[in-house]
C-alpha positions, 0 to 999 in steps of 0.5 A: 503503518503502511499506506498501500490500503486506504479507506476514505470515509465519505459522509454526505450530509447535503447535496446543495446544487445540481452540480452535486457538490457535497459536504465531505468529512475526511479523516487523516489520523496518521501523523507521518507527513508522507501519509498526509501528503497522500490524503490531503492531495485528494481532499484538496482536489475534491475542494477544488472541484467545489465540494466542502471539506472538513478534515480531521488531521494531526498535521494541518496545512500551513498554506494553500488551503481552499476557502471551502476546506476546514481542518480540525487539528487533533494532535492525536492518532490511532493506527488504521487497520490493513486487512480489516479494510477488506472486511469493511466491503466484503472483499476477499483477503485470502491468506494463501496468496495475499501477504501481510503488509508488515512482513517480508512475504511475497504472493508466492508462499511456501507451506510454512510461509502460508502458515505464518501468514495465516497465524499472523493475520488471525492474531491481528483480526482477533485483536481488531474484533476483540480489542479495537472495536470494543474500544471504539464503541466505548468512545462512540458512547462516551462522545455521543451519549445524547443519542445513545439509544440510536447509536449503531455499533462501530462494526455496523458503521464499518460495514456501511462502507461503499468503496475502498481506495487502494494506494497501489497498482498491480504493476508493482504490487499484488493484484486484488479485487477490482471492487477495491479501486486501484488509485495508486499514485494520486499523490504524485505531482503532475502537470496537465498539458492544458496547464503547461502555459502556467510554467516555463517551457523547459521540460524533459519529456512526458508521461502518458496514461493509457489511451492518449491521456497525457501529462508531464511530471514536474521536472522543472526544479525551481531552485536554480542551483539545484537545477544546475547541479542536475543539468551538469551531471553528465554521468548522472545523479544518484539521489539518496533520501531516507524519507521524513521519519528518519534523519540521515544526520542522525545516522551513526558516524561509521555508517555516514563514513561508509556512505561517503567513502562509497559515494566518493568512488562514483563517477556520478554526482550524489544528491543527499537529503541530509538534515544538517548544515555540515557533513564532515568528509563530504566528497566533491561529488556529493551535495547535501540539502535539508529538503529536496523536491523529490518528484522533480528530482526523480523526473529529471533525465539525468537521474540514474538511481534512487537510494530509498527507505522503501516508503510506498510513496517514494516507491511509487514516484520511482516507478512512475519515473522509471528509476531503479532503486536500492532499498534500505527498509527500516520498519512497517511496510518498507521491506515488503515494498522493496522486496516486491520491487526486487522481485520485479527486477528494478531494485536491490535490498540492503539490510540496514545492519549490514551497511559497510563500505564494501557492501555499498560498493557492490550494490552501487556497482550492481544497480548502476552498471547492469542495464537490466535494472533500468530496463525493468524499471522502464518496463514496470513504469510503462505498465503502471502508466497504461491506465484509462485515466490518471489516478487522481481523476479516478479517485475523485470520480469514484468519490463523486460516484458514491455521492451521486448514488447516495452511498452506492448501496448497489456496490455493497457485497452480500458477504457483509451479511454473512457470519464468518463461518458462512463466509468461509463455507465452514457450515457447508464443509461441516455438513459435507464432512458429516455426510461423508462420515455417515457414508464411511461409517455405513460402509464400515458397518456393512463390511463388518456385518458381511465379514461376520456373516461369512465367518459365521457360516464357515465355522459349522462346516469346519466343525462337522468336517473335523468329526468325520475325520 
């Protein structure tokens, strides 16, 4: 399930000091490591700023956990909704130009695509209200039966949501309501200038946010052999990773062979996240490793291309660093992410089922040798970086804003108090249609009456004239 939309539930149980430190409950239900990286980075930052965090998660932190950070290991999960997050705060989610994240649709849809998008989202919404919420209500009653008389419905709890964080940005995704705070990129590892003394002085440039708020990417690779591999790549490096859910080592042999043959023809070096110790037929310009520091690699000046599965975090890291993409989407929102990057001119999409040596040769030559891909990647990166403050600071600010203002009820949309037919003005449309129908019927009645009157007057004259003749 994509993570372009994130609902952060902040439960304020106590304000312990004038500094507004709070007790915060964080829920991170999805077990994918990429999802956890995003959420835990925000939770840890809130803990580092003095808040007391209790986090429900299926993947607890192994190390680096602050003292005021408590985890409850569930080991189970439920799929979060996507467009239902818009419903939670009353934000508009028009099916006419906002595509379902699990489709390949873009913001500019034909009539048939808008029809498809409407039917799919209606189906999802019906499932949410007719199946998902009743199940959640049953669980609420089951586990909070001692307070059953005072229990609200889950839907009522959802409508109390003060704010929704979107892990996206309009530079690489479609724009949406500003009440949904765009904090895309807070999971990207960064180093602030005032922290630069904490690491060696070697650096490969800076990234700048908006009006002089600067920070560096972690472009210092801790592994010396990997750093040397990147530094010595005079023609550049192609980085290949299919993410944390699909292991490259599990690819069919004929697909591995297609990649190896295509890579062997490149003048660039290739760094491949490969989860096995050996890769038969490995060319001299290819280096494999089970785990790689992706942010550091994409921030290196010698990186030329990122071959990715199209996960949102990977896409964000590439855009942040201005790196062109070849996307091989596999499931969920990945195809949508790659299509949006392709629309922005910084990526090419490859169908996983059509991967061959010749198709890889073509797409590698296309993206590596046509300067427009790199130019567009740098252009989108520049748009993305032009923000008033870093995404993590923005996410923390709005979390603390809701805490300071006791849930920030003034942010609550009046749309939450309307019925669905009122929200979509169906009652108004019905009245207008009724009035129009009455007017039309009245006009038709008047016309028919007038015609009959004229016809009735003419008939006697016609008969009398016949008698005279």
